[in-house]
A tleap script that builds the chain and sets N, CA, C and O, in Angstrom:
source leaprc.protein.ff14SB
mol = sequence {
  NMET GLY GLY ILE GLY ILE TRP GLN LEU VAL
  ILE ILE ALA VAL ILE VAL VAL LEU LEU PHE
  GLY THR LYS LYS LEU ARG ASN LEU GLY GLY
  ASP LEU GLY SER ALA ILE LYS GLY PHE LYS
  SER ALA ILE GLY GLU GLU LYS GLU GLN ASN
  ASN SER VAL GLU LYS SER SER ALA GLU LYS
  ASN SER ASP SER LEU ALA ASP ASN SER SER
  SER ALA ALA GLU ALA SER SER LYS ALA THR
  SER LYS THR LYS GLU THR ASP GLN CALA
}
set mol.1.N position { 0.807 -1.187 0.000 }
set mol.1.CA position { 0.000 0.000 0.000 }
set mol.1.C position { 0.857 1.260 0.000 }
set mol.1.O position { 0.502 2.250 -0.639 }
set mol.2.N position { 1.990 1.231 0.718 }
set mol.2.CA position { 2.813 2.419 0.825 }
set mol.2.C position { 3.814 2.572 -0.315 }
set mol.2.O position { 4.399 3.639 -0.495 }
set mol.3.N position { 4.010 1.490 -1.091 }
set mol.3.CA position { 5.015 1.551 -2.145 }
set mol.3.C position { 4.456 2.093 -3.448 }
set mol.3.O position { 3.242 2.162 -3.636 }
set mol.4.N position { 5.352 2.475 -4.343 }
set mol.4.CA position { 4.955 2.972 -5.659 }
set mol.4.C position { 4.968 1.779 -6.615 }
set mol.4.O position { 5.963 1.060 -6.703 }
set mol.5.N position { 3.893 1.578 -7.311 }
set mol.5.CA position { 3.772 0.474 -8.247 }
set mol.5.C position { 4.198 0.869 -9.650 }
set mol.5.O position { 4.567 2.016 -9.904 }
set mol.6.N position { 4.142 -0.102 -10.559 }
set mol.6.CA position { 4.541 0.118 -11.951 }
set mol.6.C position { 3.635 1.161 -12.609 }
set mol.6.O position { 4.119 2.035 -13.328 }
set mol.7.N position { 2.344 1.074 -12.371 }
set mol.7.CA position { 1.419 1.987 -13.030 }
set mol.7.C position { 1.620 3.425 -12.572 }
set mol.7.O position { 1.474 4.350 -13.372 }
set mol.8.N position { 1.949 3.628 -11.319 }
set mol.8.CA position { 2.219 4.996 -10.856 }
set mol.8.C position { 3.467 5.561 -11.525 }
set mol.8.O position { 3.498 6.735 -11.894 }
set mol.9.N position { 4.512 4.713 -11.686 }
set mol.9.CA position { 5.729 5.164 -12.363 }
set mol.9.C position { 5.462 5.506 -13.826 }
set mol.9.O position { 6.011 6.479 -14.342 }
set mol.10.N position { 4.625 4.717 -14.497 }
set mol.10.CA position { 4.285 4.989 -15.896 }
set mol.10.C position { 3.535 6.310 -16.006 }
set mol.10.O position { 3.810 7.107 -16.903 }
set mol.11.N position { 2.602 6.546 -15.111 }
set mol.11.CA position { 1.843 7.797 -15.136 }
set mol.11.C position { 2.764 8.989 -14.886 }
set mol.11.O position { 2.634 10.019 -15.548 }
set mol.12.N position { 3.685 8.861 -13.944 }
set mol.12.CA position { 4.651 9.944 -13.661 }
set mol.12.C position { 5.532 10.193 -14.878 }
set mol.12.O position { 5.802 11.347 -15.212 }
set mol.13.N position { 5.989 9.129 -15.550 }
set mol.13.CA position { 6.838 9.275 -16.745 }
set mol.13.C position { 6.087 9.985 -17.858 }
set mol.13.O position { 6.652 10.848 -18.529 }
set mol.14.N position { 4.829 9.637 -18.065 }
set mol.14.CA position { 4.020 10.293 -19.109 }
set mol.14.C position { 3.839 11.770 -18.790 }
set mol.14.O position { 3.938 12.604 -19.689 }
set mol.15.N position { 3.583 12.106 -17.556 }
set mol.15.CA position { 3.411 13.509 -17.161 }
set mol.15.C position { 4.713 14.287 -17.373 }
set mol.15.O position { 4.687 15.419 -17.856 }
set mol.16.N position { 5.840 13.690 -17.016 }
set mol.16.CA position { 7.141 14.359 -17.199 }
set mol.16.C position { 7.411 14.595 -18.678 }
set mol.16.O position { 7.875 15.672 -19.052 }
set mol.17.N position { 7.132 13.616 -19.519 }
set mol.17.CA position { 7.344 13.773 -20.964 }
set mol.17.C position { 6.429 14.856 -21.525 }
set mol.17.O position { 6.852 15.654 -22.361 }
set mol.18.N position { 5.195 14.888 -21.075 }
set mol.18.CA position { 4.275 15.919 -21.549 }
set mol.18.C position { 4.701 17.321 -21.100 }
set mol.18.O position { 4.553 18.284 -21.852 }
set mol.19.N position { 5.221 17.434 -19.897 }
set mol.19.CA position { 5.635 18.749 -19.382 }
set mol.19.C position { 6.903 19.267 -20.061 }
set mol.19.O position { 6.967 20.428 -20.464 }
set mol.20.N position { 7.907 18.404 -20.186 }
set mol.20.CA position { 9.212 18.863 -20.658 }
set mol.20.C position { 9.466 18.575 -22.137 }
set mol.20.O position { 10.228 19.301 -22.776 }
set mol.21.N position { 8.863 17.562 -22.680 }
set mol.21.CA position { 9.094 17.211 -24.078 }
set mol.21.C position { 10.299 16.297 -24.203 }
set mol.21.O position { 11.197 16.305 -23.361 }
set mol.22.N position { 10.299 15.511 -25.268 }
set mol.22.CA position { 11.373 14.517 -25.436 }
set mol.22.C position { 12.711 15.170 -25.758 }
set mol.22.O position { 13.755 14.685 -25.322 }
set mol.23.N position { 12.693 16.268 -26.518 }
set mol.23.CA position { 13.955 16.917 -26.894 }
set mol.23.C position { 14.670 17.475 -25.659 }
set mol.23.O position { 15.883 17.325 -25.515 }
set mol.24.N position { 13.925 18.103 -24.794 }
set mol.24.CA position { 14.524 18.673 -23.586 }
set mol.24.C position { 15.035 17.565 -22.657 }
set mol.24.O position { 16.095 17.710 -22.049 }
set mol.25.N position { 14.295 16.473 -22.547 }
set mol.25.CA position { 14.733 15.350 -21.723 }
set mol.25.C position { 15.984 14.690 -22.304 }
set mol.25.O position { 16.866 14.265 -21.558 }
set mol.26.N position { 16.063 14.602 -23.642 }
set mol.26.CA position { 17.239 14.036 -24.296 }
set mol.26.C position { 18.470 14.906 -24.013 }
set mol.26.O position { 19.542 14.386 -23.703 }
set mol.27.N position { 18.312 16.213 -24.119 }
set mol.27.CA position { 19.421 17.128 -23.816 }
set mol.27.C position { 19.840 17.017 -22.354 }
set mol.27.O position { 21.027 17.029 -22.030 }
set mol.28.N position { 18.856 16.910 -21.491 }
set mol.28.CA position { 19.133 16.773 -20.064 }
set mol.28.C position { 19.920 15.489 -19.789 }
set mol.28.O position { 20.862 15.489 -18.997 }
set mol.29.N position { 19.531 14.410 -20.442 }
set mol.29.CA position { 20.255 13.142 -20.285 }
set mol.29.C position { 21.684 13.232 -20.800 }
set mol.29.O position { 22.604 12.699 -20.179 }
set mol.30.N position { 21.874 13.903 -21.930 }
set mol.30.CA position { 23.223 14.079 -22.473 }
set mol.30.C position { 24.096 14.921 -21.556 }
set mol.30.O position { 25.266 14.608 -21.335 }
set mol.31.N position { 23.520 15.988 -21.026 }
set mol.31.CA position { 24.256 16.843 -20.088 }
set mol.31.C position { 24.636 16.084 -18.825 }
set mol.31.O position { 25.744 16.219 -18.307 }
set mol.32.N position { 23.705 15.294 -18.347 }
set mol.32.CA position { 23.975 14.505 -17.148 }
set mol.32.C position { 25.083 13.484 -17.411 }
set mol.32.O position { 25.958 13.285 -16.568 }
set mol.33.N position { 25.045 12.840 -18.572 }
set mol.33.CA position { 26.086 11.868 -18.930 }
set mol.33.C position { 27.459 12.505 -19.045 }
set mol.33.O position { 28.444 11.943 -18.566 }
set mol.34.N position { 27.538 13.677 -19.678 }
set mol.34.CA position { 28.831 14.347 -19.811 }
set mol.34.C position { 29.349 14.821 -18.456 }
set mol.34.O position { 30.556 14.827 -18.214 }
set mol.35.N position { 28.435 15.216 -17.576 }
set mol.35.CA position { 28.856 15.627 -16.227 }
set mol.35.C position { 29.442 14.438 -15.465 }
set mol.35.O position { 30.440 14.579 -14.759 }
set mol.36.N position { 28.824 13.281 -15.609 }
set mol.36.CA position { 29.337 12.086 -14.926 }
set mol.36.C position { 30.700 11.694 -15.484 }
set mol.36.O position { 31.594 11.324 -14.724 }
set mol.37.N position { 30.869 11.772 -16.813 }
set mol.37.CA position { 32.166 11.456 -17.432 }
set mol.37.C position { 33.250 12.412 -16.931 }
set mol.37.O position { 34.361 11.991 -16.611 }
set mol.38.N position { 32.917 13.689 -16.867 }
set mol.38.CA position { 33.873 14.681 -16.372 }
set mol.38.C position { 34.255 14.425 -14.928 }
set mol.38.O position { 35.417 14.572 -14.548 }
set mol.39.N position { 33.283 14.045 -14.132 }
set mol.39.CA position { 33.540 13.747 -12.721 }
set mol.39.C position { 34.465 12.546 -12.587 }
set mol.39.O position { 35.405 12.572 -11.792 }
set mol.40.N position { 34.206 11.489 -13.361 }
set mol.40.CA position { 35.049 10.295 -13.301 }
set mol.40.C position { 36.468 10.591 -13.758 }
set mol.40.O position { 37.426 10.105 -13.157 }
set mol.41.N position { 36.615 11.378 -14.808 }
set mol.41.CA position { 37.962 11.706 -15.281 }
set mol.41.C position { 38.706 12.579 -14.274 }
set mol.41.O position { 39.917 12.437 -14.108 }
set mol.42.N position { 37.991 13.479 -13.604 }
set mol.42.CA position { 38.631 14.316 -12.581 }
set mol.42.C position { 39.116 13.469 -11.414 }
set mol.42.O position { 40.201 13.701 -10.880 }
set mol.43.N position { 38.317 12.492 -11.021 }
set mol.43.CA position { 38.730 11.598 -9.935 }
set mol.43.C position { 39.930 10.776 -10.361 }
set mol.43.O position { 40.857 10.580 -9.575 }
set mol.44.N position { 39.925 10.284 -11.612 }
set mol.44.CA position { 41.052 9.513 -12.121 }
set mol.44.C position { 42.331 10.334 -12.165 }
set mol.44.O position { 43.401 9.839 -11.810 }
set mol.45.N position { 42.227 11.596 -12.600 }
set mol.45.CA position { 43.395 12.475 -12.640 }
set mol.45.C position { 43.928 12.730 -11.234 }
set mol.45.O position { 45.139 12.758 -11.017 }
set mol.46.N position { 43.020 12.916 -10.286 }
set mol.46.CA position { 43.442 13.167 -8.904 }
set mol.46.C position { 44.181 11.964 -8.341 }
set mol.46.O position { 45.184 12.124 -7.645 }
set mol.47.N position { 43.698 10.764 -8.633 }
set mol.47.CA position { 44.367 9.558 -8.162 }
set mol.47.C position { 45.748 9.425 -8.790 }
set mol.47.O position { 46.701 9.034 -8.117 }
set mol.48.N position { 45.862 9.754 -10.097 }
set mol.48.CA position { 47.158 9.697 -10.762 }
set mol.48.C position { 48.125 10.709 -10.157 }
set mol.48.O position { 49.303 10.405 -9.965 }
set mol.49.N position { 47.633 11.909 -9.857 }
set mol.49.CA position { 48.490 12.924 -9.257 }
set mol.49.C position { 48.949 12.491 -7.874 }
set mol.49.O position { 50.112 12.685 -7.520 }
set mol.50.N position { 48.055 11.910 -7.092 }
set mol.50.CA position { 48.428 11.443 -5.763 }
set mol.50.C position { 49.456 10.333 -5.857 }
set mol.50.O position { 50.399 10.299 -5.066 }
set mol.51.N position { 49.295 9.425 -6.807 }
set mol.51.CA position { 50.256 8.341 -6.978 }
set mol.51.C position { 51.610 8.879 -7.405 }
set mol.51.O position { 52.640 8.408 -6.923 }
set mol.52.N position { 51.628 9.872 -8.315 }
set mol.52.CA position { 52.895 10.417 -8.755 }
set mol.52.C position { 53.568 11.195 -7.626 }
set mol.52.O position { 54.794 11.176 -7.510 }
set mol.53.N position { 52.784 11.874 -6.798 }
set mol.53.CA position { 53.351 12.600 -5.656 }
set mol.53.C position { 53.946 11.609 -4.662 }
set mol.53.O position { 55.033 11.833 -4.130 }
set mol.54.N position { 53.235 10.517 -4.413 }
set mol.54.CA position { 53.736 9.505 -3.484 }
set mol.54.C position { 55.012 8.873 -4.027 }
set mol.54.O position { 55.951 8.625 -3.270 }
set mol.55.N position { 55.054 8.607 -5.341 }
set mol.55.CA position { 56.250 8.003 -5.942 }
set mol.55.C position { 57.432 8.964 -5.874 }
set mol.55.O position { 58.547 8.562 -5.542 }
set mol.56.N position { 57.184 10.243 -6.191 }
set mol.56.CA position { 58.283 11.203 -6.167 }
set mol.56.C position { 58.791 11.422 -4.745 }
set mol.56.O position { 59.994 11.574 -4.536 }
set mol.57.N position { 57.891 11.440 -3.771 }
set mol.57.CA position { 58.344 11.607 -2.389 }
set mol.57.C position { 59.097 10.364 -1.930 }
set mol.57.O position { 60.058 10.471 -1.167 }
set mol.58.N position { 58.675 9.192 -2.384 }
set mol.58.CA position { 59.401 7.967 -2.041 }
set mol.58.C position { 60.784 7.972 -2.689 }
set mol.58.O position { 61.761 7.541 -2.076 }
set mol.59.N position { 60.867 8.460 -3.930 }
set mol.59.CA position { 62.169 8.553 -4.602 }
set mol.59.C position { 63.063 9.550 -3.875 }
set mol.59.O position { 64.254 9.294 -3.697 }
set mol.60.N position { 62.510 10.678 -3.454 }
set mol.60.CA position { 63.304 11.670 -2.732 }
set mol.60.C position { 63.811 11.090 -1.419 }
set mol.60.O position { 64.965 11.298 -1.044 }
set mol.61.N position { 62.937 10.356 -0.719 }
set mol.61.CA position { 63.348 9.737 0.540 }
set mol.61.C position { 64.453 8.721 0.313 }
set mol.61.O position { 65.422 8.674 1.071 }
set mol.62.N position { 64.313 7.908 -0.729 }
set mol.62.CA position { 65.342 6.908 -0.991 }
set mol.62.C position { 66.638 7.572 -1.430 }
set mol.62.O position { 67.721 7.111 -1.070 }
set mol.63.N position { 66.538 8.671 -2.218 }
set mol.63.CA position { 67.744 9.399 -2.615 }
set mol.63.C position { 68.431 10.019 -1.405 }
set mol.63.O position { 69.657 9.969 -1.295 }
set mol.64.N position { 67.650 10.604 -0.494 }
set mol.64.CA position { 68.260 11.220 0.683 }
set mol.64.C position { 68.855 10.158 1.594 }
set mol.64.O position { 69.896 10.384 2.211 }
set mol.65.N position { 68.203 9.000 1.684 }
set mol.65.CA position { 68.774 7.907 2.474 }
set mol.65.C position { 70.066 7.416 1.850 }
set mol.65.O position { 71.028 7.115 2.556 }
set mol.66.N position { 70.092 7.334 0.516 }
set mol.66.CA position { 71.302 6.903 -0.168 }
set mol.66.C position { 72.414 7.927 0.031 }
set mol.66.O position { 73.569 7.556 0.244 }
set mol.67.N position { 72.071 9.219 -0.037 }
set mol.67.CA position { 73.064 10.265 0.193 }
set mol.67.C position { 73.595 10.195 1.623 }
set mol.67.O position { 74.798 10.321 1.852 }
set mol.68.N position { 72.698 9.995 2.574 }
set mol.68.CA position { 73.115 9.904 3.971 }
set mol.68.C position { 74.003 8.699 4.202 }
set mol.68.O position { 74.997 8.790 4.922 }
set mol.69.N position { 73.657 7.569 3.597 }
set mol.69.CA position { 74.468 6.375 3.801 }
set mol.69.C position { 75.819 6.514 3.124 }
set mol.69.O position { 76.821 6.035 3.653 }
set mol.70.N position { 75.869 7.169 1.948 }
set mol.70.CA position { 77.162 7.362 1.290 }
set mol.70.C position { 78.006 8.364 2.077 }
set mol.70.O position { 79.225 8.212 2.159 }
set mol.71.N position { 77.373 9.386 2.657 }
set mol.71.CA position { 78.102 10.350 3.483 }
set mol.71.C position { 78.651 9.672 4.732 }
set mol.71.O position { 79.774 9.950 5.153 }
set mol.72.N position { 77.867 8.793 5.314 }
set mol.72.CA position { 78.313 8.077 6.500 }
set mol.72.C position { 79.458 7.133 6.147 }
set mol.72.O position { 80.410 6.986 6.913 }
set mol.73.N position { 79.361 6.502 4.993 }
set mol.73.CA position { 80.432 5.596 4.567 }
set mol.73.C position { 81.719 6.378 4.306 }
set mol.73.O position { 82.805 5.925 4.669 }
set mol.74.N position { 81.600 7.544 3.681 }
set mol.74.CA position { 82.776 8.377 3.433 }
set mol.74.C position { 83.393 8.840 4.753 }
set mol.74.O position { 84.615 8.833 4.905 }
set mol.75.N position { 82.561 9.236 5.694 }
set mol.75.CA position { 83.066 9.710 6.981 }
set mol.75.C position { 83.774 8.586 7.722 }
set mol.75.O position { 84.819 8.814 8.330 }
set mol.76.N position { 83.228 7.385 7.682 }
set mol.76.CA position { 83.880 6.276 8.382 }
set mol.76.C position { 85.175 5.879 7.696 }
set mol.76.O position { 86.133 5.500 8.371 }
set mol.77.N position { 85.231 5.955 6.354 }
set mol.77.CA position { 86.481 5.627 5.662 }
set mol.77.C position { 87.542 6.682 5.937 }
set mol.77.O position { 88.721 6.345 6.035 }
set mol.78.N position { 87.157 7.955 6.065 }
set mol.78.CA position { 88.104 9.016 6.408 }
set mol.78.C position { 88.640 8.802 7.819 }
set mol.78.O position { 89.833 8.963 8.078 }
set mol.79.N position { 87.743 8.438 8.720 }
set mol.79.CA position { 88.164 8.201 10.097 }
set mol.79.C position { 89.116 7.008 10.160 }
set mol.79.O position { 90.079 7.025 10.926 }
set mol.80.N position { 88.859 5.993 9.377 }
set mol.80.CA position { 89.720 4.806 9.347 }
set mol.80.C position { 91.082 5.159 8.783 }
set mol.80.O position { 92.104 4.705 9.299 }
set mol.81.N position { 91.110 5.965 7.728 }
set mol.81.CA position { 92.394 6.350 7.142 }
set mol.81.C position { 93.187 7.238 8.097 }
set mol.81.O position { 94.410 7.119 8.173 }
set mol.82.N position { 92.521 8.113 8.816 }
set mol.82.CA position { 93.211 8.957 9.804 }
set mol.82.C position { 93.794 8.097 10.914 }
set mol.82.O position { 94.899 8.356 11.389 }
set mol.83.N position { 93.052 7.071 11.329 }
set mol.83.CA position { 93.522 6.169 12.368 }
set mol.83.C position { 94.746 5.412 11.901 }
set mol.83.O position { 95.686 5.214 12.671 }
set mol.84.N position { 94.748 4.986 10.646 }
set mol.84.CA position { 95.897 4.267 10.084 }
set mol.84.C position { 97.121 5.177 10.023 }
set mol.84.O position { 98.234 4.751 10.332 }
set mol.85.N position { 96.906 6.454 9.614 }
set mol.85.CA position { 98.006 7.400 9.548 }
set mol.85.C position { 98.589 7.654 10.931 }
set mol.85.O position { 99.803 7.772 11.092 }
set mol.86.N position { 97.722 7.734 11.915 }
set mol.86.CA position { 98.178 7.968 13.287 }
set mol.86.C position { 98.947 6.757 13.796 }
set mol.86.O position { 99.950 6.918 14.490 }
set mol.87.N position { 98.501 5.550 13.469 }
set mol.87.CA position { 99.173 4.331 13.904 }
set mol.87.C position { 100.548 4.212 13.247 }
set mol.87.O position { 101.491 3.737 13.881 }
set mol.88.N position { 100.678 4.637 11.984 }
set mol.88.CA position { 101.951 4.538 11.279 }
set mol.88.C position { 102.943 5.564 11.782 }
set mol.88.O position { 104.147 5.315 11.735 }
set mol.89.N position { 102.500 6.671 12.247 }
set mol.89.CA position { 103.407 7.705 12.704 }
set mol.89.C position { 103.867 7.385 14.084 }
set mol.89.O position { 104.649 8.139 14.664 }
savepdb mol mol.pdb
quit
């Protein structure tokens, strides 16, 4: 009793077509479809940008870690060479 049946939906559809006309409804459907496509592409672009930002930040972190480890290795080799020079003298 409380639900909308098939016949009520058909009557509503006929009234909407009579009020707005098929051409206007067709344009409305096309506009709605293009809006949905634009929304999906915007979301896809945002995800790609986030992924590229995450990748670039990960690359920067790995580069800085590599720089730090190479600096530490250089410092330890310098300290070792200084120790050897001191031992020889």
